C-alpha atoms as a printed R data frame, in Angstrom:
    type eleno elety resid chain resno       x       y       z
1   ATOM     1    CA   UNK     A     1   3.188  21.469  -6.540
2   ATOM     2    CA   UNK     A     2   6.043  21.310  -3.300
3   ATOM     3    CA   UNK     A     3   4.753  20.512  -0.084
4   ATOM     4    CA   UNK     A     4   1.057  20.911  -1.215
5   ATOM     5    CA   UNK     A     5   0.314  17.281  -2.388
6   ATOM     6    CA   UNK     A     6  -2.177  15.438  -0.374
7   ATOM     7    CA   UNK     A     7  -2.049  11.341  -0.137
8   ATOM     8    CA   UNK     A     8  -5.790   9.840   0.442
9   ATOM     9    CA   UNK     A     9  -6.043   6.326   0.674
10  ATOM    10    CA   UNK     A    10  -9.317   4.532   0.088
11  ATOM    11    CA   UNK     A    11 -11.097   2.333   3.174
12  ATOM    12    CA   UNK     A    12 -10.695  -0.843   0.856
13  ATOM    13    CA   UNK     A    13  -7.482  -0.105  -0.417
14  ATOM    14    CA   UNK     A    14  -6.044   0.538   3.251
15  ATOM    15    CA   UNK     A    15  -7.449  -2.550   4.817
16  ATOM    16    CA   UNK     A    16  -6.389  -5.086   2.060
17  ATOM    17    CA   UNK     A    17  -3.009  -4.159   2.232
18  ATOM    18    CA   UNK     A    18  -3.130  -4.497   6.354
19  ATOM    19    CA   UNK     A    19  -4.710  -7.855   6.248
20  ATOM    20    CA   UNK     A    20  -1.931  -9.026   3.627
21  ATOM    21    CA   UNK     A    21   0.570  -8.426   6.060
22  ATOM    22    CA   UNK     A    22  -1.364  -9.980   8.831
23  ATOM    23    CA   UNK     A    23  -1.981 -13.267   6.845
24  ATOM    24    CA   UNK     A    24   1.726 -13.514   6.362
25  ATOM    25    CA   UNK     A    25   3.284 -12.274   9.516
26  ATOM    26    CA   UNK     A    26   6.515 -14.232   8.984
27  ATOM    27    CA   UNK     A    27   7.448 -12.696   5.453
28  ATOM    28    CA   UNK     A    28   7.457  -9.560   4.317
29  ATOM    29    CA   UNK     A    29   4.861  -8.563   1.963
30  ATOM    30    CA   UNK     A    30   4.548  -6.272  -0.651
31  ATOM    31    CA   UNK     A    31   1.753  -4.742  -2.987
32  ATOM    32    CA   UNK     A    32   1.065  -2.086  -5.266
33  ATOM    33    CA   UNK     A    33  -1.350   1.439  -5.057
34  ATOM    34    CA   UNK     A    34  -3.678   2.230  -7.493
35  ATOM    35    CA   UNK     A    35  -5.091   5.848  -8.355
36  ATOM    36    CA   UNK     A    36  -5.374   9.283  -9.599
37  ATOM    37    CA   UNK     A    37  -4.293  12.882  -9.277
38  ATOM    38    CA   UNK     A    38  -6.937  15.072  -8.597
39  ATOM    39    CA   UNK     A    39  -7.604  18.663  -7.612
40  ATOM    40    CA   UNK     A    40  -6.408  21.916  -8.519
41  ATOM    41    CA   UNK     A    41  -2.725  22.909  -8.816
42  ATOM    42    CA   UNK     A    42  -3.128  24.305  -5.258
43  ATOM    43    CA   UNK     A    43  -4.792  21.482  -3.529
44  ATOM    44    CA   UNK     A    44  -3.565  18.469  -5.401
45  ATOM    45    CA   UNK     A    45  -4.727  15.164  -3.867
46  ATOM    46    CA   UNK     A    46  -3.340  11.748  -4.992
47  ATOM    47    CA   UNK     A    47  -6.463   9.233  -4.593
48  ATOM    48    CA   UNK     A    48  -5.401   5.806  -3.605
49  ATOM    49    CA   UNK     A    49  -8.518   4.348  -4.867
50  ATOM    50    CA   UNK     A    50  -7.375   0.430  -4.557
51  ATOM    51    CA   UNK     A    51  -3.825  -1.539  -4.093
52  ATOM    52    CA   UNK     A    52  -2.964  -5.306  -5.086
53  ATOM    53    CA   UNK     A    53  -1.241  -7.357  -2.763
54  ATOM    54    CA   UNK     A    54   1.446  -8.390  -4.460
55  ATOM    55    CA   UNK     A    55   4.243 -11.229  -3.075
56  ATOM    56    CA   UNK     A    56   5.087 -12.997   0.482
57  ATOM    57    CA   UNK     A    57   7.675 -15.139  -1.038
58  ATOM    58    CA   UNK     A    58   9.297 -13.706  -4.086
59  ATOM    59    CA   UNK     A    59   9.448 -10.170  -3.201
60  ATOM    60    CA   UNK     A    60  12.915  -9.272  -4.722
61  ATOM    61    CA   UNK     A    61  12.277 -11.502  -8.048
62  ATOM    62    CA   UNK     A    62  11.883  -9.565 -11.052
63  ATOM    63    CA   UNK     A    63  10.167 -11.805 -13.542
64  ATOM    64    CA   UNK     A    64   7.344 -12.299 -11.435
65  ATOM    65    CA   UNK     A    65   6.923  -8.475 -10.305
66  ATOM    66    CA   UNK     A    66   7.380  -7.609 -14.383
67  ATOM    67    CA   UNK     A    67   4.134 -10.362 -14.765
68  ATOM    68    CA   UNK     A    68   2.176  -8.682 -12.060
69  ATOM    69    CA   UNK     A    69   2.916  -5.022 -13.444
70  ATOM    70    CA   UNK     A    70   1.474  -5.606 -16.468
71  ATOM    71    CA   UNK     A    71  -1.607  -7.315 -15.482
72  ATOM    72    CA   UNK     A    72  -2.024  -4.681 -12.968
73  ATOM    73    CA   UNK     A    73  -1.591  -1.695 -15.699
74  ATOM    74    CA   UNK     A    74  -3.590  -3.605 -18.143
75  ATOM    75    CA   UNK     A    75  -6.395  -3.847 -16.008
76  ATOM    76    CA   UNK     A    76  -6.537  -0.651 -13.625
77  ATOM    77    CA   UNK     A    77  -5.524   1.218 -17.072
78  ATOM    78    CA   UNK     A    78  -8.607   0.473 -19.201
79  ATOM    79    CA   UNK     A    79 -10.306   2.286 -15.811
80  ATOM    80    CA   UNK     A    80  -8.816   5.608 -15.843
81  ATOM    81    CA   UNK     A    81  -6.345   4.380 -12.716
82  ATOM    82    CA   UNK     A    82  -2.471   4.478 -12.276
83  ATOM    83    CA   UNK     A    83  -0.050   2.678 -10.295
84  ATOM    84    CA   UNK     A    84   0.813   5.244  -8.287
85  ATOM    85    CA   UNK     A    85   2.694   3.795  -5.272
86  ATOM    86    CA   UNK     A    86   3.804   0.645  -3.379
87  ATOM    87    CA   UNK     A    87   3.501  -0.494  -0.093
88  ATOM    88    CA   UNK     A    88   5.590  -2.563   1.758
89  ATOM    89    CA   UNK     A    89   5.898  -4.773   5.180
90  ATOM    90    CA   UNK     A    90   9.083  -6.036   6.737
91  ATOM    91    CA   UNK     A    91   9.709  -9.667   7.905
92  ATOM    92    CA   UNK     A    92  10.479  -8.795  11.324
93  ATOM    93    CA   UNK     A    93   8.316  -6.527  13.894
94  ATOM    94    CA   UNK     A    94  10.794  -4.546  15.502
95  ATOM    95    CA   UNK     A    95  12.267  -3.699  11.567
96  ATOM    96    CA   UNK     A    96  10.846   0.051  10.582
97  ATOM    97    CA   UNK     A    97  13.394   0.740   8.017
98  ATOM    98    CA   UNK     A    98  12.342   0.886   4.528
99  ATOM    99    CA   UNK     A    99  14.672  -1.567   2.454
100 ATOM   100    CA   UNK     A   100  16.355  -1.192  -0.641
101 ATOM   101    CA   UNK     A   101  13.847  -3.900  -2.372
102 ATOM   102    CA   UNK     A   102  10.839  -1.667  -2.166
103 ATOM   103    CA   UNK     A   103  12.898   1.583  -3.180
104 ATOM   104    CA   UNK     A   104  14.118   0.130  -6.120
105 ATOM   105    CA   UNK     A   105  10.583  -0.755  -6.957
106 ATOM   106    CA   UNK     A   106   9.494   2.725  -6.005
107 ATOM   107    CA   UNK     A   107  12.194   4.036  -8.285
108 ATOM   108    CA   UNK     A   108  10.456   2.365 -10.956
109 ATOM   109    CA   UNK     A   109   6.747   3.547 -10.562
110 ATOM   110    CA   UNK     A   110   8.786   7.021 -10.149
111 ATOM   111    CA   UNK     A   111   9.711   7.045 -13.549
112 ATOM   112    CA   UNK     A   112   6.563   6.615 -14.670
113 ATOM   113    CA   UNK     A   113   4.735   8.547 -11.915
114 ATOM   114    CA   UNK     A   114   6.542  11.461 -10.434
115 ATOM   115    CA   UNK     A   115   4.590  11.890  -7.369
116 ATOM   116    CA   UNK     A   116   4.582   8.060  -6.500
117 ATOM   117    CA   UNK     A   117   4.119   7.099  -2.849
118 ATOM   118    CA   UNK     A   118   6.188   4.186  -0.759
119 ATOM   119    CA   UNK     A   119   4.164   3.288   2.058
120 ATOM   120    CA   UNK     A   120   5.704   1.074   5.157
121 ATOM   121    CA   UNK     A   121   3.210  -1.041   7.729
122 ATOM   122    CA   UNK     A   122   4.114   0.837  11.018
123 ATOM   123    CA   UNK     A   123   3.470  -2.593  13.199
124 ATOM   124    CA   UNK     A   124   4.190  -0.236  16.776
125 ATOM   125    CA   UNK     A   125   0.964   1.545  15.554
126 ATOM   126    CA   UNK     A   126  -0.998  -1.756  14.480
127 ATOM   127    CA   UNK     A   127  -0.224  -3.542  17.707
128 ATOM   128    CA   UNK     A   128  -1.841  -0.415  20.391
129 ATOM   129    CA   UNK     A   129  -4.685   0.325  17.629
130 ATOM   130    CA   UNK     A   130  -6.850  -2.012  19.836
131 ATOM   131    CA   UNK     A   131  -6.234  -0.200  22.504
132 ATOM   132    CA   UNK     A   132  -6.799   3.448  21.250
133 ATOM   133    CA   UNK     A   133  -9.098   5.254  19.066
134 ATOM   134    CA   UNK     A   134  -6.585   6.532  16.626
135 ATOM   135    CA   UNK     A   135  -7.950   7.322  12.893
136 ATOM   136    CA   UNK     A   136  -4.576   7.887  11.636
137 ATOM   137    CA   UNK     A   137  -3.090   5.293   9.294
138 ATOM   138    CA   UNK     A   138  -0.850   2.534  10.778
139 ATOM   139    CA   UNK     A   139   1.629   3.447   7.830
140 ATOM   140    CA   UNK     A   140   4.523   5.660   6.909
141 ATOM   141    CA   UNK     A   141   4.644   7.783   4.100
142 ATOM   142    CA   UNK     A   142   7.645   7.923   2.080
143 ATOM   143    CA   UNK     A   143   7.870  10.035  -0.516
144 ATOM   144    CA   UNK     A   144  11.260  10.818  -3.293
145 ATOM   145    CA   UNK     A   145  12.883  14.255  -2.940
146 ATOM   146    CA   UNK     A   146  14.880  16.159  -5.329
147 ATOM   147    CA   UNK     A   147  17.788  14.252  -4.210
148 ATOM   148    CA   UNK     A   148  16.358  11.152  -5.508
149 ATOM   149    CA   UNK     A   149  16.405   9.570  -2.529
150 ATOM   150    CA   UNK     A   150  13.212   8.451  -0.593
151 ATOM   151    CA   UNK     A   151  12.400  10.170   2.749
152 ATOM   152    CA   UNK     A   152   9.938   9.904   5.564
153 ATOM   153    CA   UNK     A   153   7.371  12.281   5.553
154 ATOM   154    CA   UNK     A   154   5.871  13.397   8.931
155 ATOM   155    CA   UNK     A   155   9.092  12.399  10.963
156 ATOM   156    CA   UNK     A   156   8.113  16.187  12.728
157 ATOM   157    CA   UNK     A   157   4.593  15.189  13.820
158 ATOM   158    CA   UNK     A   158   3.057  16.355  10.548
159 ATOM   159    CA   UNK     A   159   1.422  13.946   7.884
160 ATOM   160    CA   UNK     A   160  -0.033  14.446   4.126
161 ATOM   161    CA   UNK     A   161  -0.957  10.615   4.330
162 ATOM   162    CA   UNK     A   162  -4.734  10.411   5.671
163 ATOM   163    CA   UNK     A   163  -7.677   7.739   4.891
164 ATOM   164    CA   UNK     A   164 -10.402   8.777   3.087
165 ATOM   165    CA   UNK     A   165 -12.767   6.972   5.686
166 ATOM   166    CA   UNK     A   166 -12.679   7.908   9.072
167 ATOM   167    CA   UNK     A   167 -14.073   4.794  10.127
168 ATOM   168    CA   UNK     A   168 -11.240   3.172   8.589
169 ATOM   169    CA   UNK     A   169  -9.433   1.361  11.759
170 ATOM   170    CA   UNK     A   170 -12.542   0.557  13.546
171 ATOM   171    CA   UNK     A   171 -13.547  -1.677  10.207
172 ATOM   172    CA   UNK     A   172  -9.863  -2.793   9.922
173 ATOM   173    CA   UNK     A   173 -10.053  -4.275  13.934
174 ATOM   174    CA   UNK     A   174 -13.923  -5.714  13.284
175 ATOM   175    CA   UNK     A   175 -12.008  -7.674  10.377
176 ATOM   176    CA   UNK     A   176  -8.911  -8.712  12.584
177 ATOM   177    CA   UNK     A   177 -11.595 -10.164  15.103
178 ATOM   178    CA   UNK     A   178 -13.287 -12.354  12.426
179 ATOM   179    CA   UNK     A   179  -9.902 -13.188  10.978
180 ATOM   180    CA   UNK     A   180 -10.948 -11.782   7.192
181 ATOM   181    CA   UNK     A   181  -7.240 -12.116   6.518
182 ATOM   182    CA   UNK     A   182  -7.645 -15.085   5.672
183 ATOM   183    CA   UNK     A   183  -9.407 -14.611   2.461
184 ATOM   184    CA   UNK     A   184  -6.642 -12.223   1.219
185 ATOM   185    CA   UNK     A   185  -5.377 -13.556  -2.311
186 ATOM   186    CA   UNK     A   186  -1.850 -12.510  -3.633
187 ATOM   187    CA   UNK     A   187  -0.543 -12.650  -6.776
188 ATOM   188    CA   UNK     A   188   1.829 -15.145  -5.545
189 ATOM   189    CA   UNK     A   189  -1.344 -17.300  -4.435
190 ATOM   190    CA   UNK     A   190  -2.278 -16.648  -8.113
191 ATOM   191    CA   UNK     A   191   0.909 -17.914 -10.071
192 ATOM   192    CA   UNK     A   192   0.535 -20.837  -7.866
193 ATOM   193    CA   UNK     A   193  -3.024 -21.246  -8.923
194 ATOM   194    CA   UNK     A   194  -4.706 -19.325 -11.542
195 ATOM   195    CA   UNK     A   195  -7.936 -19.807 -10.154
196 ATOM   196    CA   UNK     A   196  -7.090 -17.749  -7.002
197 ATOM   197    CA   UNK     A   197  -8.276 -14.095  -8.494
198 ATOM   198    CA   UNK     A   198  -5.660 -11.524  -7.392
199 ATOM   199    CA   UNK     A   199  -8.595  -9.010  -7.645
200 ATOM   200    CA   UNK     A   200  -9.970 -10.171  -4.153
201 ATOM   201    CA   UNK     A   201 -13.421  -9.510  -5.960
202 ATOM   202    CA   UNK     A   202 -15.822 -11.230  -2.846
203 ATOM   203    CA   UNK     A   203 -13.332  -9.892  -0.250
204 ATOM   204    CA   UNK     A   204 -15.941  -6.902   0.954
205 ATOM   205    CA   UNK     A   205 -19.193  -8.352  -0.022
């Protein structure tokens, strides 16, 4: 499949991850990507149809992560979806490096899903979003190469990551202005209070 694989993230999955990062601007945050492969061998697409915000305080702790992944796999597996990747936003605004915690979790996901994607929030693109009309994702795509290392894809100006709906950034800006990020529930919140629903069923209603 080589360089033919295209990564396409749905609007709600995309916006949910960014709102999660905005809610916890002084913390690193992460989340998982759900989806499936579609298309023919010559035109494969990894469709990221949903996302689950994970943590903002227990980023590197294994037991909460394992609990979360088990519940997520059970729920989405029944819908025919797999965990297909991982999202990370760094604590510092000027930090553009993909850290070891994200890489290690990505490695774990890669074992079960070899086409897995790691998405890193691009704070620079997010900051200038209100000033322009850029429709490209405010995320960087990392994929694992044959040397088993995570490489930034698109450093040469190309990209294989697209938002399915071209209006996603416009909707995102509207949600940011209405402080929609206050409504996001992540797995940290759920572990603190199980009445908090990590599926965020009311978020886009």
